C-alpha positions in Angstrom: -13.8 19.4 17.6 -15.5 16.2 18.2 -18.8 15.5 15.8 -21.3 13.0 16.5 -22.0 9.9 14.0 -24.5 11.5 12.1 -21.9 14.2 11.1 -19.4 12.2 10.8 -21.4 9.8 8.2 -22.1 13.2 6.3 -18.4 13.9 5.7 -17.7 10.2 4.2 -20.7 10.6 2.3 -20.3 13.5 1.0 -16.3 12.6 0.2 -17.2 9.4 -1.7 -19.9 10.8 -3.8 -17.9 13.9 -5.4 -14.4 11.6 -5.1 -16.7 9.0 -7.2 -18.7 12.0 -9.5 -15.3 13.8 -10.2 -13.5 10.4 -11.0 -14.1 10.9 -15.0 -13.1 14.4 -14.6 -9.9 13.9 -12.8 -8.7 11.2 -14.8 -8.1 13.3 -17.6 -6.0 16.2 -15.3 -2.7 16.1 -12.9 -5.6 15.4 -10.5 -6.3 11.9 -8.1 -8.6 10.2 -5.7 -6.1 10.4 -3.5 -4.7 14.0 -3.6 -8.9 15.1 -3.1 -9.4 13.3 0.1 -6.3 14.0 1.9 -6.8 17.9 1.1 -10.0 17.6 2.3 -8.9 15.9 5.3 -6.0 18.5 6.1 -8.5 21.7 4.8 -11.2 20.0 8.3 -9.2 19.3 10.8 -6.9 22.8 9.7 -10.5 24.6 9.8 -11.6 22.4 13.3 -14.1 21.0 11.7 -13.0 17.8 12.8 -10.6 16.6 15.3 -8.7 13.0 15.0 -6.7 11.0 17.5 -3.6 9.2 16.2 -3.9 7.3 19.5 -7.9 6.2 18.8 -8.2 2.7 18.4 -10.9 3.1 16.0 -8.3 4.9 13.3 -5.9 2.0 13.5 -8.9 -0.3 12.9 -10.1 1.8 9.9 -6.9 1.9 8.3 -6.3 -2.1 8.5 -9.4 -2.7 7.5 -8.5 -1.5 4.4 -5.1 -2.7 4.5 -6.3 -6.0 4.9 -9.5 -5.4 2.2 -6.6 -4.2 0.2 -4.3 -6.8 0.1 -6.8 -9.5 -0.3 -8.3 -7.6 -4.0 -4.1 -7.5 -4.6 -4.3 -11.1 -3.8 -6.6 -12.0 -6.1 -5.2 -10.0 -8.9 -1.6 -11.0 -8.5 -2.8 -14.6 -9.3 -3.5 -13.9 -12.5 -0.5 -11.4 -12.9 1.9 -14.4 -11.6 0.5 -16.3 -15.0 2.4 -14.1 -17.1 5.6 -14.3 -18.9 7.5 -11.2 -18.0 7.8 -11.3 -14.3 11.5 -10.9 -14.4 11.3 -7.1 -13.1 9.2 -7.4 -10.8 10.9 -10.0 -9.0 13.9 -7.5 -9.4 11.7 -5.3 -8.2 10.7 -6.5 -5.0 14.0 -9.1 -4.1 17.0 -6.3 -5.5 15.0 -2.9 -5.2 13.3 -3.4 -2.1 15.8 -4.1 0.1 18.2 -1.3 -1.3 15.6 1.5 -1.0 15.3 -0.1 2.7 19.2 0.4 3.4 19.3 3.8 1.4 16.3 5.1 3.5 17.6 3.9 7.0 21.1 5.7 6.2 19.8 8.4 4.5 17.5 9.3 8.0 20.2 8.1 10.4 22.2 10.8 8.8 19.9 13.4 7.9 18.4 12.8 11.8 20.8 12.5 15.1 18.1 11.3 17.1 17.5 8.2 15.7 18.9 5.1 16.2 20.1 2.5 14.1 17.0 0.4 14.9 14.5 3.2 14.4 16.4 4.6 10.9 15.5 1.0 9.6 12.6 1.0 11.2 11.3 4.2 9.3 12.9 2.9 6.0 10.5 -0.7 6.5 7.5 2.0 7.1 8.6 3.5 3.8 9.5 0.5 1.0 6.3 -0.8 -0.3 3.9 1.5 -2.4 0.5 1.8 -3.2 -0.8 1.7 -6.8 -3.8 3.7 -5.3 -2.3 7.0 -6.0 -1.5 6.7 -9.3 -4.4 4.9 -10.3 -3.9 6.3 -14.2 -1.1 4.6 -14.7 -2.1 0.9 -13.8 -6.0 1.1 -15.2 -4.1 3.4 -18.5 -4.2 1.2 -21.8 -1.9 3.5 -23.2 0.7 2.6 -20.4 2.9 -0.6 -21.7 1.3 -3.4 -20.5 4.9 -4.9 -19.3 5.0 -1.8 -16.7 1.4 -2.2 -15.9 2.3 -5.9 -14.8 5.9 -5.0 -13.4 4.3 -2.4 -11.3 0.6 -4.1 -9.8 2.9 -7.5 -9.1 5.2 -5.4 -7.7 2.5 -3.5 -5.0 1.0 -6.2 -4.7 3.5 -8.2 -2.6 5.5 -5.9 -0.9 3.0 -4.3 1.5 3.1 -8.1 2.7 6.9 -8.4 2.5 7.5 -5.3 4.3 5.5 -6.0 7.6 7.6 -8.0 8.7 10.5 -6.0 8.4 8.3 -3.1 10.2 7.2 -5.5 13.4 11.0 -7.1 13.4 12.8 -3.1 13.6 9.8 -2.0 15.9 10.6 -4.6 18.3 14.4 -3.5 17.9 14.0 -0.1 18.5 12.1 -1.0 21.9 13.4 -0.8 25.0 14.1 -4.6 26.2 13.7 -6.1 22.5 14.9 -9.1 21.4 16.4 -9.7 17.9 16.7 -13.1 18.1 13.7 -14.1 19.3 11.2 -11.6 17.9 12.2 -12.9 14.6 11.9 -16.7 15.2 8.2 -15.7 16.3 7.9 -13.4 13.3 8.9 -16.4 10.8 5.8 -18.3 12.8 3.3 -15.6 12.4 4.1 -15.7 9.0 4.2 -19.1 7.8 0.7 -20.0 10.5 -0.9 -17.0 8.3 0.7 -17.7 5.0 -1.0 -21.4 5.6 -4.7 -19.8 7.2 -4.8 -18.0 4.0 -3.9 -21.1 1.9 -5.9 -23.7 3.3 -9.4 -20.9 3.9 -8.7 -20.0 -0.3 -8.8 -23.5 -1.4 -12.1 -23.8 0.3 -13.1 -21.2 -1.3 -12.4 -22.2 -4.3 -13.2 -25.4 -4.3 -16.8 -24.6 -2.7 -17.4 -22.5 -5.1 -18.7 -24.6 -7.8 -20.1 -26.9 -5.4 -22.3 -25.1 -3.6 -26.3 -26.3 -3.2 -28.7 -24.7 -5.4 -26.7 -24.0 -8.5 -24.2 -21.8 -7.0 -23.7 -18.5 -6.0 -25.9 -16.2 -7.6 -24.0 -12.9 -9.2 -25.5 -10.4 -7.1 -23.0 -12.2 -3.7 -19.9 -13.4 -5.6 -18.1 -10.9 -4.5 -19.3 -11.1 -0.8 -18.5 -14.6 -1.5 -15.1 -13.7 -1.9 -14.9 -11.0 0.8 -16.1 -12.9 3.5 -13.6 -15.5 3.0 -10.8 -12.9 3.3 -12.4 -11.4 6.2 -11.9 -15.1 7.8 -8.4 -15.5 7.1 -7.2 -12.5 9.1 -9.6 -13.2 12.3 -8.1 -16.8 12.0 -5.4 -15.5 12.1 -5.0 -12.4 14.1 -7.1 -14.8 17.2 -4.6 -17.8 16.6 -0.8 -17.3 16.1 -1.0 -16.6 12.6 -0.3 -13.1 11.0 -3.8 -11.7 9.8 -2.1 -9.3 7.0 -0.3 -12.1 5.4 -3.4 -14.4 5.7 -5.4 -12.3 3.8 -3.3 -11.7 1.1 -2.7 -15.9 0.8 -6.2 -16.1 0.9 -6.8 -13.8 -2.2 -3.8 -15.4 -3.8 -5.4 -19.0 -3.1 -9.1 -18.2 -4.3 -8.1 -17.2 -7.4 -5.2 -19.6 -7.7 -8.7 -22.4 -7.4 -10.9 -21.3 -9.2 -8.7 -20.5 -11.9 -12.4 -19.3 -14.0 -12.7 -16.1 -11.0 -15.8 -14.1 -11.5 -15.3 -10.6 -12.9 -17.7 -9.6 -9.4 -15.4 -11.0 -7.4 -12.1 -8.9 -7.9 -14.6 -6.1 -8.6 -16.5 -6.1 -5.3 -13.3 -6.8 -3.5 -11.7 -3.3 -5.2 -14.9 -1.8 -4.4 -15.6 -2.1 -1.3 -11.6 -1.5 -1.0 -12.1 1.4 -2.6 -14.5 3.1 -0.1 -11.7 2.2 2.9 -8.9 3.7 0.8 -10.4 6.7 0.1 -12.2 7.1 3.8 -7.9 6.0 5.1 -6.6 8.9 2.9 -9.5 11.5 4.7 -8.1 10.4 7.6 -4.3 10.5 7.0 -5.4 14.2 6.0 -6.4 15.2 9.7 -3.7 13.2 11.3 -1.1 15.4 9.3 -2.9 18.3 10.7 -3.4 16.8 14.8 0.3 15.4 15.3 2.3 18.6 12.8 5.9 18.5 13.1 8.0 19.7 16.3 11.5 18.6 14.6 14.0 20.6 12.3 12.0 21.7 9.2 15.4 21.9 7.6 15.8 17.5 8.2 12.6 17.4 6.7 13.2 19.4 3.7 16.4 17.7 2.8 15.1 14.0 3.7 11.7 14.0 1.4 13.1 14.7 -1.8 16.3 12.3 -0.5 13.3 9.6 -0.4 11.1 10.6 -3.6 14.0 11.2 -5.9 17.0 9.5 -4.6 16.9 6.2 -2.8 14.0 4.4 -4.8 14.5 5.9 -8.5 18.4 4.6 -7.7 17.3 1.1 -6.1 15.5 0.0 -8.9 17.6 1.1 -11.8 20.0 -0.2 -10.5 17.7 -3.6 -10.0 16.5 -3.2 -13.8 19.5 -3.7 -15.6 19.6 -6.8 -18.2 15.6 -7.1 -18.4 14.1 -6.0 -22.3 12.4 -2.7 -20.4 14.0 0.4 -22.4 15.3 3.1 -20.7 12.4 5.3 -20.6 10.5 2.3 -18.8 12.9 1.8 -16.3 12.6 5.3 -15.3 9.2 5.4 -15.0 9.2 2.3 -13.3 12.1 4.2 -10.7 9.8 6.9 -10.4 6.0 5.5 -9.6 6.8 4.1 -6.0 3.9 6.0 -4.4 3.6 4.8 -0.4 -0.1 5.0 0.6 -2.5 2.5 2.7 0.1 0.1 4.2 2.6 2.9 4.9 -0.3 4.7 6.8 -0.8 1.6 9.0 3.0 0.9 9.6 3.7 4.6 10.9 0.4 4.6 13.1 2.0 1.2 13.9 4.8 3.0 15.2 2.5 5.3 17.8 1.3 2.1 19.7 4.9 0.9 20.6 7.1 2.2 23.0 9.3 3.5 20.9 11.9 6.1 21.9 11.5 8.6 19.6 8.5 6.8 17.7 6.4 10.2 17.6 9.4 11.4 15.0 9.8 8.6 13.0 6.1 8.6 12.6 6.3 12.7 11.9 9.0 11.8 9.2 7.0 8.7 7.7 3.4 10.7 7.6 5.0 14.0 5.9 7.1 11.7 3.3 3.8 9.8 2.3 2.1 13.0 2.3 4.8 14.4 -0.3 4.1 10.8 -1.7 0.6 11.4 -2.4 0.9 14.4 -4.2 3.8 14.0 -6.7 2.6 10.8 -7.7 -1.1 11.9 -7.5 0.1 14.9 -9.6 2.1 12.9 -12.4 0.6 9.7 -12.4 -1.7 11.4 -15.8 1.6 13.5 -17.1 3.7 10.3 -16.3 0.9 8.2 -18.7 1.1 11.0 -21.2 4.6 10.7 -21.6 5.9 7.2 -21.4 3.4 6.7 -24.4 4.7 9.6 -26.5 7.9 7.3 -25.8 6.6 4.4 -27.5 8.3 3.9 -30.4 11.2 6.3 -30.1 13.8 3.3 -28.8 14.9 0.2 -29.7 12.8 -2.5 -28.0 9.9 -0.1 -27.0 6.4 -1.2 -27.4 3.3 -1.7 -26.1 3.5 -5.7 -24.8 
């Protein structure tokens, strides 16, 4: 049923309060905030308490805002991660494993779902390529997990959202009737370049102004608001001109942190907190969307593709990309498994429903259930995985906590 503004705030408020209240409890168990939010969305939609329309512009805008904030906060964090010595595994994961994962997913989708064209199969693969550390927050925050693993997963997930976006937009046009791949590729490159330039410009301006503002500078209360303001402005300026807003927001985060090397903790903390609020809402809406859209194709194909996507495509690609690094075998296996799908994949899947793609609904449905499977599988194994890799420290040559 349709609900009013008051009822919507009641549900969202209780969801955020319960998620925060249980965060300490869930930190030591196999449960996670993302699993809780998705489960509640499914339960309320299935019992007709709420109804979510996948084509509602408001839904798309909420998810897009969640991704903007996530990319901006990732950008600020990634800048510091880039200063780390051990960037080799992350570079291999991005330059080798991500394209290989995309190729394997496209091949698997084309073979399992004969309704899909090659362009649609690659579109689905591009949607499912980026990873999201929110689903496995225990992994990227637990000090018992070796720092090199956390660094690799953080840097990979921070960069691959922005890297996957041009591929999604490219295959989105290629899969649409009359799409001109050559022209679209040129436009995408132009939009990415302009978006990056806008992000750099606003990030640098924000960083340089920070220490030169009148009145003694920004008060502690407004440090985070100042940072988020530049992230949103970067997206907005790119969106109203010719640039890619998501890339602009991500690059603005990097440039702001780079220009202001001593980025106050309140900058990152506030951005991450605001981002977390919208991420929880996004996972909740996603659960409701699963019920609203359903699945009307072969269930056997879906049952075959989900394990392939989670257990074969990314793990094989990552394991093939990491030989030659100083990571021991257990840590390579750990990184190969923890490639969860999250906010970026949800938004990219929603893009498909707004485009004239022939099998757009099928692409969305497959992507939605793979994301759901990932949220459950990765969300329920992050604590177990952290304990497992901790137990392997020292058991293999070259294994340490560095």
